RODO-2510 file (C-alpha; in nm, 4 decimals, decimal comma):
residues 512
     n   res          X          Y          Z
     1     m     4,2857    -0,9450     1,0255
     2     t     4,2524    -0,7005     1,3130
     3     d     4,0556    -0,4582     1,0941
     4     a     3,8168    -0,7370     0,9993
     5     i     3,7679    -0,8285     1,3661
     6     v     3,7082    -0,4661     1,4585
     7     s     3,4661    -0,4311     1,1691
     8     d     3,2697    -0,7376     1,2799
     9     h     3,2731    -0,6099     1,6375
    10     e     3,1398    -0,2722     1,5253
    11     r     2,8666    -0,4350     1,3198
    12     f     2,7633    -0,6468     1,6143
    13     r     2,7557    -0,3400     1,8384
    14     h     2,5381    -0,1467     1,5915
    15     c     2,3011    -0,4432     1,5544
    16     l     2,2631    -0,4620     1,9321
    17     e     2,1985    -0,0886     1,9449
    18     i     1,9316    -0,1167     1,6765
    19     q     1,7686    -0,4009     1,8700
    20     r     1,7775    -0,1967     2,1908
    21     r     1,6296     0,1119     2,0304
    22     v     1,3496    -0,0618     1,8453
    23     s     1,2431    -0,2349     2,1653
    24     s     1,2244     0,0849     2,3671
    25     e     1,0801     0,3429     2,1246
    26     r     0,7134     0,3523     2,0215
    27     k     0,7013     0,6878     1,8431
    28     l     0,7415     0,6213     1,4721
    29     g     0,9291     0,9390     1,3803
    30     r     1,1775     0,9066     1,6643
    31     l     1,2209     0,5348     1,5976
    32     a     1,3068     0,5987     1,2337
    33     q     1,5620     0,8670     1,3190
    34     l     1,7381     0,6542     1,5801
    35     v     1,7450     0,3337     1,3774
    36     m     1,8466     0,4793     1,0428
    37     s     2,1448     0,6609     1,1908
    38     e     2,2610     0,3225     1,3222
    39     v     2,1980     0,1604     0,9822
    40     t     2,4154     0,4240     0,8147
    41     a     2,6978     0,3595     1,0586
    42     l     2,6513    -0,0171     1,0416
    43     l     2,6967    -0,0288     0,6640
    44     g     2,9545     0,2476     0,6347
    45     a     2,7114     0,4325     0,4089
    46     d     2,6814     0,8003     0,3323
    47     r     2,3110     0,8177     0,4118
    48     s     2,0057     0,5988     0,4513
    49     t     1,6328     0,6413     0,4032
    50     l     1,3251     0,4750     0,5488
    51     y     1,0176     0,4764     0,3232
    52     l     0,6736     0,3712     0,4447
    53     f     0,3583     0,3111     0,2445
    54     d     0,0923     0,5800     0,2425
    55     w    -0,2055     0,3673     0,1475
    56     d    -0,4363     0,6671     0,1028
    57     t    -0,2250     0,8165    -0,1751
    58     m    -0,0477     0,5004    -0,2962
    59     e     0,2940     0,6525    -0,2367
    60     l     0,6149     0,5561    -0,0660
    61     r     0,6816     0,8463     0,1668
    62     a     1,0174     0,8998     0,3366
    63     n     0,9603     0,8728     0,7100
    64     f     1,3249     0,9584     0,7680
    65     a     1,5808     1,0643     0,5068
    66     e     1,9332     1,1701     0,5968
    67     g     2,0812     1,4608     0,4072
    68     i     1,7573     1,6127     0,2793
    69     e     1,6175     1,7677     0,5955
    70     g     1,3201     1,9941     0,5357
    71     r     1,2370     1,8333     0,2005
    72     t     0,9591     1,5875     0,1362
    73     l     1,0749     1,2732    -0,0401
    74     v     0,7911     1,0849    -0,2074
    75     v     0,7873     0,7995    -0,4565
    76     p     0,4510     0,7994    -0,6419
    77     l     0,3689     0,4374    -0,7229
    78     r     0,1274     0,5085    -1,0136
    79     m     0,0054     0,1551    -0,9821
    80     g    -0,3440     0,1580    -1,1255
    81     i    -0,5941    -0,0904    -0,9837
    82     v    -0,3970    -0,3859    -1,1212
    83     g    -0,0761    -0,2705    -0,9536
    84     t    -0,2577    -0,1794    -0,6330
    85     s    -0,4052    -0,5286    -0,6087
    86     i    -0,0609    -0,6752    -0,6687
    87     l     0,1009    -0,4491    -0,4109
    88     r    -0,1615    -0,5234    -0,1468
    89     r    -0,1555    -0,8935    -0,2399
    90     e    -0,5343    -0,9022    -0,2324
    91     i    -0,8368    -0,9127    -0,4633
    92     a    -0,9554    -0,5769    -0,5984
    93     n    -1,3244    -0,5590    -0,6943
    94     v    -1,4379    -0,2267    -0,8423
    95     s    -1,7840    -0,1493    -0,9847
    96     n    -1,7090     0,1928    -1,1311
    97     a    -1,3494     0,2070    -1,2512
    98     y    -1,3407     0,5736    -1,3481
    99     a    -1,4637     0,6713    -1,0019
   100     s    -1,1699     0,4926    -0,8373
   101     p    -0,8696     0,7123    -0,7492
   102     y    -0,6398     0,4177    -0,8316
   103     f    -0,7699     0,3501    -1,1823
   104     n    -0,5238     0,4064    -1,4667
   105     p    -0,7099     0,4529    -1,8004
   106     e    -0,3912     0,3931    -1,9989
   107     v    -0,4990     0,0522    -2,1330
   108     d    -0,8425     0,1858    -2,2268
   109     s    -0,6637     0,4532    -2,4282
   110     i    -0,4445     0,1932    -2,6000
   111     l    -0,7357    -0,0331    -2,6941
   112     g    -1,0132     0,2219    -2,7462
   113     y    -1,2085     0,0457    -2,4712
   114     h    -1,4201     0,1664    -2,1778
   115     t    -1,3759    -0,0164    -1,8487
   116     e    -1,6687    -0,0116    -1,6078
   117     s    -1,6346    -0,2953    -1,3562
   118     l    -1,3141    -0,4896    -1,2990
   119     l    -1,1823    -0,7687    -1,0821
   120     v    -0,8100    -0,8207    -1,0195
   121     a    -0,6288    -1,1017    -0,8391
   122     p    -0,2521    -1,0993    -0,7738
   123     l    -0,0329    -1,3826    -0,8994
   124     l     0,1896    -1,4774    -0,6072
   125     g     0,4721    -1,7295    -0,5865
   126     t     0,4926    -1,9881    -0,3114
   127     n     0,7360    -1,7624    -0,1212
   128     g     0,5053    -1,4632    -0,1511
   129     r     0,6985    -1,3180    -0,4442
   130     i     0,4830    -1,1070    -0,6767
   131     l     0,4650    -1,2565    -1,0255
   132     g     0,1881    -1,0532    -1,1839
   133     g    -0,1894    -1,0140    -1,1886
   134     l    -0,5079    -1,1520    -1,3446
   135     e    -0,7668    -0,8947    -1,4524
   136     l    -1,1299    -0,9400    -1,5586
   137     l    -1,3265    -0,6537    -1,7119
   138     n    -1,6936    -0,5556    -1,7361
   139     k    -1,9158    -0,8100    -1,5646
   140     t    -2,2369    -0,8495    -1,7646
   141     t    -2,4484    -0,7925    -1,4509
   142     g    -2,2484    -0,4845    -1,3544
   143     h    -2,0668    -0,6116    -1,0447
   144     f    -1,8398    -0,9074    -0,9748
   145     s    -1,9683    -1,1272    -0,6918
   146     a    -1,7949    -1,3017    -0,4045
   147     d    -1,8192    -1,6275    -0,6023
   148     d    -1,6453    -1,4530    -0,8921
   149     e    -1,3695    -1,3465    -0,6555
   150     a    -1,3218    -1,7041    -0,5334
   151     l    -1,3055    -1,8476    -0,8888
   152     t    -1,0626    -1,5779    -0,9993
   153     a    -0,8388    -1,6388    -0,6972
   154     q    -0,8296    -2,0130    -0,7775
   155     t    -0,7356    -1,9449    -1,1402
   156     a    -0,4733    -1,6926    -1,0304
   157     g    -0,3227    -1,9602    -0,8051
   158     r    -0,2943    -2,2073    -1,0951
   159     l    -0,1422    -1,9460    -1,3238
   160     a     0,1098    -1,8519    -1,0547
   161     r     0,2210    -2,2153    -1,0235
   162     w     0,2678    -2,2312    -1,4012
   163     l     0,4687    -1,9116    -1,4075
   164     e     0,6939    -2,0365    -1,1282
   165     k     0,7654    -2,3575    -1,3213
   166     g     0,8134    -2,1749    -1,6504
   167     d     0,5367    -2,3865    -1,8075
   168     a     0,2854    -2,1094    -1,8703
   169     y     0,2648    -2,1021    -2,2482
   170     p     0,0264    -1,8440    -2,3971
   171     a    -0,2076    -2,1163    -2,5233
   172     g    -0,2485    -2,2616    -2,1746
   173     i    -0,3026    -1,9168    -2,0249
   174     e    -0,5550    -1,8297    -2,2933
   175     a    -0,7548    -2,1459    -2,2225
   176     e    -0,7619    -2,0711    -1,8489
   177     v    -0,8696    -1,7100    -1,9001
   178     i    -1,1387    -1,7957    -2,1547
   179     a    -1,2816    -2,0666    -1,9273
   180     l    -1,2867    -1,8254    -1,6323
   181     r    -1,4367    -1,5461    -1,8407
   182     n    -1,7187    -1,7704    -1,9647
   183     t    -1,7930    -1,9003    -1,6155
   184     v    -1,7922    -1,5575    -1,4534
   185     g    -1,9697    -1,3858    -1,7423
   186     c    -1,7566    -1,0857    -1,8292
   187     d    -1,6197    -0,9125    -2,1361
   188     r    -1,2399    -0,9466    -2,1236
   189     g    -0,9534    -1,1019    -1,9328
   190     t    -0,5846    -1,0073    -1,9137
   191     v    -0,2818    -1,1683    -1,7500
   192     f     0,0043    -0,9365    -1,6533
   193     v     0,3522    -1,0371    -1,5400
   194     l     0,5834    -0,8134    -1,3416
   195     e     0,9111    -0,7493    -1,5241
   196     e     1,1447    -0,6725    -1,2370
   197     e     1,4299    -0,5573    -1,4605
   198     s     1,2185    -0,2848    -1,6190
   199     g     0,9587    -0,2193    -1,3510
   200     r     0,6744    -0,2781    -1,5971
   201     l     0,3571    -0,4837    -1,5960
   202     a     0,3477    -0,6635    -1,9320
   203     a     0,0423    -0,8505    -2,0646
   204     i     0,1197    -1,2052    -2,1789
   205     h    -0,2456    -1,2567    -2,2676
   206     a    -0,5101    -0,9907    -2,3358
   207     d    -0,8572    -1,0490    -2,4815
   208     g    -0,9349    -0,7880    -2,7415
   209     g    -0,5758    -0,6754    -2,7711
   210     d    -0,5749    -0,7529    -3,1436
   211     g    -0,2090    -0,8426    -3,1266
   212     r    -0,1114    -0,5109    -2,9681
   213     s     0,1396    -0,5218    -2,6869
   214     i     0,0031    -0,3955    -2,3553
   215     s     0,2667    -0,2844    -2,1103
   216     l     0,2224    -0,0552    -1,8116
   217     n     0,5234     0,1471    -1,7036
   218     m     0,4617     0,1959    -1,3335
   219     k     0,7587     0,4366    -1,2926
   220     l     0,8383     0,2972    -0,9544
   221     g     1,2061     0,3768    -0,9181
   222     i     1,4310     0,1438    -0,7202
   223     a     1,2479     0,1941    -0,3896
   224     g     0,9059     0,1419    -0,5468
   225     l     1,0171    -0,1666    -0,7349
   226     t     1,1650    -0,3105    -0,4143
   227     a     0,8347    -0,2518    -0,2357
   228     v     0,6210    -0,3968    -0,5146
   229     s     0,8361    -0,7002    -0,5863
   230     g     0,9178    -0,7644    -0,2219
   231     r     1,2784    -0,8400    -0,3225
   232     s     1,6042    -0,6675    -0,2332
   233     i     1,7918    -0,4721    -0,5005
   234     h     2,1705    -0,4228    -0,5030
   235     i     2,3066    -0,1606    -0,7435
   236     s     2,6718    -0,0723    -0,7997
   237     e     2,6178     0,2297    -1,0278
   238     a     2,2739     0,3830    -0,9973
   239     w     2,2913     0,6252    -1,2895
   240     e     2,3654     0,3390    -1,5267
   241     d     2,0579     0,1426    -1,4121
   242     p     1,7454     0,2141    -1,6235
   243     r     1,5208     0,1579    -1,3195
   244     f     1,6825     0,4407    -1,1216
   245     d     1,4928     0,7698    -1,0968
   246     r     1,7457     1,0539    -1,1176
   247     s     1,4966     1,3270    -1,0307
   248     v     1,5780     1,3323    -0,6566
   249     d     1,9534     1,3628    -0,7274
   250     q     1,8863     1,6371    -0,9800
   251     r     1,6640     1,8181    -0,7326
   252     t     1,9030     1,7930    -0,4382
   253     g     2,2401     1,8150    -0,6153
   254     y     2,3421     1,4814    -0,4665
   255     r     2,4967     1,1979    -0,6708
   256     t     2,3789     0,8471    -0,5896
   257     r     2,6308     0,5810    -0,6862
   258     s     2,5976     0,2507    -0,5004
   259     m     2,2704     0,1500    -0,3398
   260     l     2,1068    -0,1205    -0,1320
   261     c     1,7291    -0,1345    -0,1163
   262     v     1,5541    -0,3886     0,1094
   263     p     1,1783    -0,4352     0,1632
   264     l     1,0260    -0,4098     0,5093
   265     k     0,7790    -0,6963     0,5496
   266     n     0,5222    -0,7503     0,8207
   267     a     0,4353    -1,0815     0,9831
   268     l     0,2136    -1,1720     0,6863
   269     g     0,4960    -1,1180     0,4402
   270     e     0,3437    -0,7978     0,3047
   271     s     0,5679    -0,5057     0,2156
   272     v     0,5073    -0,2109     0,4478
   273     g     0,8012     0,0005     0,3339
   274     v     1,1623     0,0075     0,2212
   275     v     1,5016     0,0650     0,3817
   276     q     1,7562     0,2192     0,1504
   277     a     2,1322     0,2687     0,2043
   278     i     2,3253     0,4904    -0,0356
   279     n     2,6929     0,5285    -0,1257
   280     k     2,9311     0,3036     0,0628
   281     h     3,2208     0,5143     0,1945
   282     a     3,4872     0,2597     0,1040
   283     g     3,4217     0,0967    -0,2328
   284     l     3,0910    -0,0769    -0,3079
   285     f     2,8307    -0,2467    -0,0940
   286     s     2,9050    -0,6177    -0,0599
   287     d     2,6782    -0,9206    -0,0460
   288     d     2,7539    -0,9287     0,3277
   289     d     2,6229    -0,5732     0,3542
   290     l     2,3023    -0,6810     0,1803
   291     t     2,2628    -0,9799     0,4126
   292     t     2,3211    -0,7549     0,7135
   293     l     2,0647    -0,4989     0,5972
   294     e     1,8077    -0,7722     0,5284
   295     a     1,8569    -0,9033     0,8821
   296     v     1,8218    -0,5535     1,0269
   297     a     1,5149    -0,4902     0,8080
   298     g     1,3432    -0,7859     0,9722
   299     i     1,3955    -0,6331     1,3148
   300     v     1,2972    -0,2856     1,1982
   301     a     0,9838    -0,4082     1,0185
   302     i     0,8445    -0,5586     1,3395
   303     a     0,9200    -0,2392     1,5305
   304     i     0,7709    -0,0228     1,2543
   305     e     0,4536    -0,2315     1,2443
   306     n     0,4207    -0,2088     1,6227
   307     a     0,4794     0,1676     1,6126
   308     m     0,2236     0,2065     1,3332
   309     l    -0,0253    -0,0033     1,5289
   310     f     0,0353     0,2128     1,8357
   311     a    -0,0089     0,5277     1,6238
   312     d    -0,3339     0,3894     1,4780
   313     q    -0,4639     0,3121     1,8264
   314     e    -0,3678     0,6611     1,9391
   315     r    -0,5456     0,8173     1,6409
   316     q    -0,8491     0,6030     1,7133
   317     f    -0,8462     0,7138     2,0772
   318     l    -0,8123     1,0813     1,9816
   319     s    -1,0916     1,0527     1,7264
   320     m    -1,3102     0,9030     1,9996
   321     l    -1,2300     1,2067     2,2133
   322     d    -1,3357     1,4338     1,9294
   323     v    -1,6644     1,2457     1,9005
   324     l    -1,7258     1,2706     2,2746
   325     a    -1,6478     1,6431     2,2707
   326     a    -1,8788     1,6888     1,9711
   327     s    -2,1591     1,5125     2,1580
   328     i    -2,1254     1,7696     2,4374
   329     d    -2,1221     2,0542     2,1841
   330     a    -2,4400     1,9148     2,0274
   331     k    -2,6219     1,9725     2,3572
   332     d    -2,5800     2,3488     2,3367
   333     g    -2,4646     2,5469     2,0347
   334     m    -2,3820     2,8466     2,2552
   335     t    -2,1045     2,6546     2,4343
   336     a    -1,9860     2,4559     2,1319
   337     g    -1,6073     2,4386     2,1320
   338     h    -1,5786     2,5034     2,5063
   339     s    -1,4032     2,1754     2,5865
   340     t    -1,1571     2,2164     2,3001
   341     n    -1,0765     2,5715     2,4067
   342     v    -1,0313     2,4687     2,7692
   343     a    -0,7912     2,2002     2,6497
   344     l    -0,5985     2,4571     2,4467
   345     h    -0,5624     2,6899     2,7471
   346     a    -0,4832     2,4060     2,9902
   347     v    -0,2082     2,2622     2,7714
   348     a    -0,0609     2,6081     2,7235
   349     i    -0,0535     2,6594     3,1001
   350     g     0,1071     2,3181     3,1468
   351     y     0,3658     2,4086     2,8842
   352     e     0,4464     2,7290     3,0726
   353     l     0,4872     2,5248     3,3908
   354     g     0,7357     2,2870     3,2258
   355     f     0,5168     1,9785     3,1884
   356     s     0,6551     1,6867     2,9887
   357     s     0,4965     1,5729     2,6636
   358     a     0,3261     1,2795     2,8393
   359     e     0,1912     1,5091     3,1117
   360     l     0,0571     1,7528     2,8538
   361     d    -0,1132     1,4648     2,6757
   362     l    -0,2845     1,3516     2,9966
   363     l    -0,3868     1,7095     3,0727
   364     r    -0,5333     1,7576     2,7257
   365     v    -0,7434     1,4398     2,7447
   366     a    -0,8789     1,5330     3,0872
   367     a    -0,9577     1,8831     2,9613
   368     v    -1,1472     1,7599     2,6550
   369     l    -1,3597     1,5351     2,8777
   370     h    -1,3976     1,7625     3,1812
   371     d    -1,7595     1,8570     3,1073
   372     y    -1,8774     1,5260     2,9683
   373     g    -2,1251     1,4887     3,2551
   374     k    -2,3289     1,7712     3,0971
   375     i    -2,4620     1,5040     2,8645
   376     g    -2,6955     1,4214     3,1547
   377     i    -2,8028     1,7792     3,2311
   378     s    -3,1460     1,8973     3,1213
   379     d    -3,1491     2,1317     2,8198
   380     s    -3,3811     2,3679     3,0064
   381     v    -3,1082     2,4178     3,2661
   382     l    -2,8136     2,4254     3,0243
   383     k    -2,9754     2,6837     2,7996
   384     k    -3,1564     2,8949     3,0601
   385     e    -3,0933     3,2641     2,9977
   386     g    -3,1675     3,3828     3,3490
   387     t    -3,0296     3,2968     3,6915
   388     l    -3,0636     2,9345     3,7984
   389     d    -3,2788     2,8663     4,1052
   390     t    -3,1524     2,6434     4,3883
   391     d    -3,2743     2,3158     4,2389
   392     e    -3,1507     2,4054     3,8916
   393     f    -2,8113     2,5022     4,0258
   394     a    -2,7833     2,1736     4,2148
   395     h    -2,8791     1,9892     3,8968
   396     m    -2,6131     2,1797     3,7026
   397     q    -2,3531     2,1021     3,9689
   398     s    -2,4244     1,7309     3,9316
   399     h    -2,2431     1,7352     3,5945
   400     a    -1,9103     1,7052     3,7779
   401     s    -2,0055     1,3827     3,9574
   402     l    -2,1685     1,2552     3,6376
   403     t    -1,8401     1,3173     3,4566
   404     k    -1,6568     1,0977     3,7039
   405     e    -1,9292     0,8318     3,7028
   406     i    -1,9255     0,8061     3,3217
   407     l    -1,5493     0,8279     3,2725
   408     t    -1,4723     0,5634     3,5338
   409     r    -1,6600     0,3177     3,3112
   410     i    -1,4054     0,3699     3,0346
   411     h    -1,1039     0,1416     3,0417
   412     f    -0,8246     0,3977     3,0146
   413     t    -0,4708     0,2776     2,9514
   414     r    -0,2241     0,3239     3,2364
   415     n    -0,1068     0,6672     3,1203
   416     y    -0,4659     0,7972     3,1225
   417     r    -0,5896     0,6305     3,4428
   418     k    -0,6127     0,9625     3,6305
   419     v    -0,8371     1,1243     3,3673
   420     p    -1,1684     1,0629     3,5528
   421     l    -1,0426     1,2153     3,8802
   422     i    -0,8736     1,5133     3,7122
   423     a    -1,1693     1,5839     3,4833
   424     a    -1,4277     1,5571     3,7614
   425     s    -1,2343     1,7842     4,0016
   426     h    -1,2355     2,1054     3,7962
   427     h    -1,4987     2,2656     4,0214
   428     e    -1,3170     2,1884     4,3473
   429     r    -1,1798     2,4890     4,5386
   430     l    -0,8616     2,5361     4,7372
   431     d    -1,0664     2,6395     5,0416
   432     g    -1,2689     2,3151     5,0311
   433     n    -1,5947     2,4840     4,9271
   434     g    -1,6055     2,3332     4,5796
   435     y    -1,7895     2,0337     4,4390
   436     p    -1,8557     1,7452     4,3933
   437     s    -1,6337     1,6157     4,6782
   438     g    -1,5364     1,9280     4,8724
   439     l    -1,1642     1,8546     4,8302
   440     t    -0,9114     2,0881     4,9907
   441     e    -0,5962     2,2350     4,8374
   442     r    -0,3713     1,9364     4,9102
   443     e    -0,6351     1,6860     4,7952
   444     i    -0,7063     1,8393     4,4561
   445     p    -0,4928     1,6974     4,1715
   446     f    -0,2634     1,9708     4,0407
   447     m    -0,3848     1,9157     3,6853
   448     a    -0,7424     1,9677     3,8051
   449     k    -0,6317     2,3067     3,9444
   450     i    -0,5090     2,3920     3,5933
   451     l    -0,8463     2,2875     3,4471
   452     t    -1,0209     2,5105     3,6997
   453     v    -0,8322     2,8171     3,5817
   454     a    -0,8593     2,7267     3,2127
   455     d    -1,2311     2,6493     3,2465
   456     v    -1,3209     2,9720     3,4261
   457     y    -1,1089     3,1852     3,1908
   458     e    -1,2680     3,0292     2,8821
   459     a    -1,6199     3,0631     3,0222
   460     l    -1,5680     3,4293     3,1177
   461     t    -1,4298     3,5251     2,7756
   462     a    -1,7097     3,3565     2,5775
   463     d    -2,0751     3,4421     2,5297
   464     r    -2,3226     3,2570     2,7476
   465     h    -2,7043     3,2447     2,7551
   466     y    -2,7060     3,4540     3,0715
   467     r    -2,4385     3,7172     2,9820
   468     k    -2,2057     3,8547     2,7151
   469     k    -1,8377     3,7641     2,7098
   470     m    -1,5815     3,9618     2,9100
   471     s    -1,2503     4,1003     2,7896
   472     t    -0,9263     3,9237     2,8775
   473     e    -0,8422     4,1963     3,1282
   474     e    -1,1797     4,1674     3,3037
   475     a    -1,1468     3,7890     3,3234
   476     l    -0,7970     3,8148     3,4719
   477     v    -0,9222     4,0525     3,7403
   478     i    -1,1726     3,7873     3,8519
   479     l    -0,9063     3,5162     3,8470
   480     d    -0,6679     3,7318     4,0513
   481     a    -0,9424     3,7956     4,3074
   482     g    -0,9871     3,4202     4,3539
   483     i    -0,6203     3,3352     4,4109
   484     g    -0,5815     3,1440     4,7367
   485     s    -0,9470     3,0518     4,7691
   486     r    -1,0445     2,9210     4,4257
   487     f    -0,7325     2,9408     4,2110
   488     d    -0,3644     2,8557     4,2431
   489     g    -0,1555     3,1716     4,1998
   490     n     0,1223     2,9958     4,0063
   491     i    -0,1293     2,8665     3,7552
   492     v    -0,2888     3,2079     3,7056
   493     a     0,0589     3,3536     3,6544
   494     a     0,1322     3,0847     3,3913
   495     l    -0,1926     3,1749     3,2147
   496     r    -0,0843     3,5387     3,2089
   497     r     0,2515     3,4438     3,0514
   498     y     0,0773     3,2384     2,7886
   499     l    -0,1648     3,5196     2,7049
   500     a     0,1167     3,7736     2,6921
   501     a     0,2941     3,5502     2,4379
   502     g    -0,0075     3,5720     2,2101
   503     e    -0,1847     3,2426     2,2806
   504     g     0,0421     3,0708     2,0282
   505     v     0,1348     2,7476     2,2054
   506     p     0,0155     2,4448     2,0051
   507     m    -0,1991     2,1756     2,1660
   508     t     0,0787     1,9196     2,1285
   509     a     0,3637     2,1445     2,2401
   510     a     0,6086     2,0120     2,4918
   511     p     0,9123     2,1655     2,6573
   512     v     1,2364     2,1133     2,4714
***
């Protein structure tokens, strides 16, 4: 009795820890590592794996897999367009099948047919369970319309209700498909059902099949089948289950015995991945273990979706930065890449100075945008090969204030709020003789002092319209001469350390 109480107490503790960690971690990779280690301990398993969908390649890709560090674990779904529609739980409308990366020509090979356009609707149960799919082929006008999609979705809904009740006799299905085909105006129609025991899509009605059985082996494995079906799978002896893919065990030398596999579902009930626990230490996984993992999967799925949303927003933000930097580069081919190179040098200096990952990220964004005000500088001034006159120089100097004016219009998130000030201050000097605000040493943001050094170094060691590039040594002599008046000596020293190391610090590097 005591052991049972302790076991329940430990489970409760691990569940609380999972809840705590998913609520405080936004980085997907770190989240997966923290949570899955708790899942392994919670279930008394040997190892656990978190798979997430890669929609670009239609694969389940291990985001975290214990015991196979350094190896990529991928489950190819080999779904075809029918399976992809089913997996996404949405209509698929394709005009040129053979141009689609998801198209599987297997059925065409079986029937001696050539698919051009196709329309697929998933058959879904009332609880969101995947039952199969309805496929129409070769619209007479070349492309299925939005009205065709609506009619097909309605028919798919009726067929799904029949399948759930067990009333869907082939004759009834055939009548539905023929009526739909005649209304839509296409060549063929097929109804597939998902056989969860075998992981196959089997046709229970196929126009033009001539009595031949059409069955698509999607080779999903247990994880893939869990993701596609949206249902948990509990296996006591994996190698005796025909759905189990032994290739990973054979590749790694590991022996999978017992297994729990639970889908991760988002708020819409769509599968976004799979949590898998392998080999219970003491005996076999129980129904209680499965219930526990399903409960944990609900918590994890929300956290994963939030982390993925955060990652998407971050990628969107970074892509916007790339576009902004490219717009500056487009102004002058001679200085193309300047902002990116300044960012590279600035981050490397920050790394040498012990900046945190978040600080390096802020520094990089400010560096990429530091010259954005040049978008408002006349081309005749930017590209002038000789010395600028007084008015031209004043116009050129205005790019710093323009940078601040433009960037302050952007709604930066809290961690990037200082970007406009840092970016616009890269021409300020320690002695107060800089621009645009004439800030003194104590008033200049430290990160702006880093940009100053990185900006001058990059400019000196690159070709310009008015001179050829200098060597590293020549550039460092100029930087040394400006220490105390223009440049911070500690920052110049950090640049020297970085250069001595071979300029090999990555843009995203952070101190360990």
